[in-house]
C-alpha positions as CSV (number, residue, x, y, z in Angstrom):
1,X,0.1,-0.2,0.0
2,X,3.3,2.6,0.9
3,X,4.0,1.9,-3.0
4,X,0.6,2.3,-4.3
5,X,0.1,5.7,-2.5
6,X,3.5,7.0,-3.5
7,X,3.2,6.0,-7.0
8,X,-0.2,8.6,-6.9
9,X,1.0,11.0,-4.7
10,X,4.6,10.9,-2.7
11,X,3.7,13.5,-0.4
12,X,1.0,11.3,1.0
13,X,3.1,8.0,1.2
14,X,4.5,9.5,5.1
15,X,1.0,9.4,6.4
16,X,0.6,5.5,5.8
17,X,2.7,4.6,8.6
18,X,0.3,6.1,10.9
19,X,-2.8,4.5,9.5
20,X,-3.4,3.3,12.9
21,X,-5.4,6.7,14.0
22,X,-8.8,6.7,12.6
23,X,-8.4,10.9,11.9
24,X,-5.4,9.8,9.6
25,X,-7.2,7.2,7.6
26,X,-10.3,9.8,7.2
27,X,-7.8,12.5,6.1
28,X,-5.9,10.5,3.6
29,X,-9.3,9.0,2.2
30,X,-9.9,13.0,1.7
31,X,-6.7,13.5,0.2
32,X,-6.9,10.4,-1.9
33,X,-10.6,11.1,-3.3
34,X,-9.2,14.9,-4.3
35,X,-6.9,12.8,-7.0
36,X,-8.0,12.1,-10.5
37,X,-9.8,9.2,-10.8
38,X,-8.0,5.7,-11.0
39,X,-7.3,2.3,-10.8
40,X,-4.6,2.6,-8.4
41,X,-6.9,5.0,-6.0
42,X,-9.8,2.5,-6.4
43,X,-7.3,0.2,-4.7
44,X,-5.7,2.3,-1.7
45,X,-9.5,3.7,-1.2
46,X,-10.7,-0.2,-1.0
47,X,-7.3,-1.4,1.5
48,X,-8.5,2.0,3.4
49,X,-12.1,0.8,4.0
50,X,-10.6,-3.2,5.0
51,X,-8.4,-1.5,7.2
52,X,-11.4,0.5,8.9
53,X,-13.2,-3.0,8.9
54,X,-10.4,-4.7,10.5
55,X,-10.0,-1.7,13.0
56,X,-13.3,-2.0,14.3
57,X,-13.4,-5.6,14.8
58,X,-9.8,-5.8,16.5
59,X,-11.7,-3.1,19.2
60,X,-14.8,-5.3,19.6
61,X,-13.1,-8.0,20.6
62,X,-10.4,-6.3,22.6
63,X,-13.7,-4.6,24.0
64,X,-15.3,-8.2,25.0
65,X,-12.0,-10.2,26.0
66,X,-10.4,-7.5,28.4
67,X,-13.0,-8.4,31.5
68,X,-12.3,-11.9,30.8
69,X,-8.4,-11.7,30.2
70,X,-7.7,-9.3,33.4
71,X,-9.7,-11.4,35.9
72,X,-8.2,-14.7,34.5
73,X,-4.3,-13.4,34.5
74,X,-3.4,-10.4,35.7
75,X,0.1,-11.0,36.6
76,X,0.8,-11.9,32.9
77,X,-0.9,-8.6,31.8
78,X,1.7,-6.8,34.2
79,X,4.7,-8.0,31.6
80,X,5.8,-5.2,29.0
81,X,4.7,-5.9,25.6
82,X,1.8,-8.2,26.8
83,X,-1.6,-6.3,25.8
84,X,-5.4,-7.8,25.9
85,X,-4.5,-9.1,22.8
86,X,-1.4,-10.7,23.0
87,X,-2.3,-12.4,26.6
88,X,-5.7,-13.6,25.0
89,X,-3.6,-15.2,21.5
90,X,-1.1,-16.9,24.7
91,X,-4.1,-18.2,26.8
92,X,-5.5,-20.0,23.0
93,X,-2.4,-21.3,22.5
94,X,-0.8,-22.9,25.5
95,X,-4.0,-23.8,27.3
96,X,-3.9,-25.2,30.9
97,X,-0.4,-24.3,32.2
98,X,0.0,-27.0,34.2
99,X,0.2,-30.0,31.7
100,X,4.2,-28.7,31.4
101,X,6.1,-30.1,34.2
102,X,8.7,-27.0,34.0
103,X,9.8,-24.0,32.3
104,X,12.4,-25.9,30.5
105,X,9.3,-28.1,28.9
106,X,7.1,-25.2,28.3
107,X,10.4,-23.5,26.7
108,X,10.7,-26.6,24.2
109,X,6.6,-26.5,23.5
110,X,7.0,-23.0,22.9
111,X,10.8,-23.6,20.4
112,X,12.9,-21.2,22.6
113,X,14.9,-23.9,23.9
114,X,18.1,-23.6,22.6
115,X,19.8,-25.7,20.1
116,X,23.7,-26.5,20.3
117,X,25.5,-25.6,16.8
118,X,26.6,-29.0,16.6
119,X,26.8,-32.3,19.2
120,X,28.9,-31.4,22.5
121,X,28.9,-27.5,22.2
122,X,27.5,-25.4,25.0
123,X,28.7,-22.2,24.1
124,X,27.3,-21.6,20.2
125,X,23.4,-22.1,19.3
126,X,21.2,-22.1,15.9
127,X,17.5,-21.8,15.3
128,X,14.8,-24.0,16.8
129,X,12.6,-24.3,14.2
130,X,10.7,-26.3,16.6
131,X,7.5,-26.1,18.6
132,X,4.1,-24.3,18.3
133,X,5.0,-21.7,15.6
134,X,2.1,-19.4,16.3
135,X,3.5,-19.5,20.1
136,X,6.8,-18.5,19.2
137,X,6.0,-15.4,16.7
138,X,3.7,-14.3,19.9
139,X,7.0,-14.9,21.7
140,X,8.5,-13.1,19.3
141,X,6.7,-9.8,19.7
142,X,6.6,-9.5,22.8
143,X,10.6,-9.7,22.5
144,X,10.5,-7.0,20.0
145,X,8.5,-4.7,21.7
146,X,11.1,-5.1,25.3
147,X,13.7,-4.7,23.3
148,X,13.2,-1.4,22.3
149,X,11.2,-0.4,25.3
150,X,12.2,-2.4,28.5
151,X,15.2,-1.5,30.0
152,X,16.1,-4.6,31.9
153,X,15.7,-6.4,28.1
154,X,17.9,-4.0,26.9
155,X,20.2,-4.4,29.4
156,X,19.9,-8.0,28.3
157,X,20.7,-7.8,24.9
158,X,23.6,-5.5,25.3
159,X,25.4,-7.5,28.0
160,X,25.2,-10.6,25.5
161,X,26.7,-8.7,22.7
162,X,29.5,-7.4,24.7
163,X,30.5,-10.3,26.5
164,X,29.5,-13.5,24.7
165,X,29.8,-11.0,21.0
166,X,26.0,-12.7,20.6
167,X,25.2,-11.2,16.8
168,X,21.0,-9.0,17.1
169,X,19.3,-12.3,16.2
170,X,21.1,-14.1,18.8
171,X,20.8,-12.1,21.6
172,X,16.7,-11.5,20.4
173,X,16.6,-15.4,20.7
174,X,18.3,-15.3,24.3
175,X,15.8,-13.1,25.3
176,X,12.9,-14.9,24.0
177,X,14.3,-17.9,26.6
178,X,14.3,-15.5,29.3
179,X,10.8,-14.3,28.7
180,X,9.6,-17.6,27.6
181,X,10.4,-18.4,31.6
182,X,8.9,-15.0,32.7
183,X,6.2,-16.0,31.1
184,X,5.7,-20.0,32.3
185,X,6.0,-18.2,35.8
186,X,3.1,-15.6,35.3
187,X,0.5,-18.2,34.4
188,X,1.5,-20.7,37.3
189,X,1.3,-17.6,39.7
190,X,-2.4,-16.8,37.9
191,X,-3.3,-20.5,37.6
192,X,-2.8,-20.9,41.5
193,X,-4.0,-17.8,42.3
194,X,-7.4,-18.8,40.2
195,X,-7.5,-22.1,42.0
196,X,-7.2,-20.6,45.5
197,X,-10.3,-18.1,44.7
198,X,-12.2,-21.2,43.5
199,X,-11.8,-23.4,46.2
200,X,-13.7,-22.5,49.2
201,X,-12.5,-22.1,52.7
202,X,-12.9,-25.3,54.4
203,X,-14.8,-25.0,57.5
204,X,-14.8,-26.9,61.1
């Protein structure tokens, strides 16, 4: 869409990066409608209409899920990079966290457990392409957010690059493995809290 609008009018292309804002979309629609009619103009307007429709649906889903997710996993929602929709995605992919005997089993399931480059090597690891890829992708998005906004995550990446000479991708894999443990502990805590709330107090 960026290139399509750039071909129509390069001055309008900058607004494409801010399409999350409805005011930006409305302004861009008006500007596109002012251009001479063409196939490119029609397609661009149709794409914006689709974005409007999807944004409305996402907002409705968020509104429906918010009270359910906040009641179920409040600890999970305190993790930087985990919003309501992300938490709902994690719950949908993970199910009952207690089916994993420990955080290492959870890491193997989500594909963040490190794999040595060769047998007997404990220093260099390669990308793990196994596990639940939907879950791994969600963890990747959280890691990207933390690498940009979370001081602890940024410090971890910097330390890895300075002490082990990790590449950017290698450091991100380390962060994802760390996040796997953080999310596992949060979900276990939320599960235990919810279980305790549902268990009636014993009476004598």
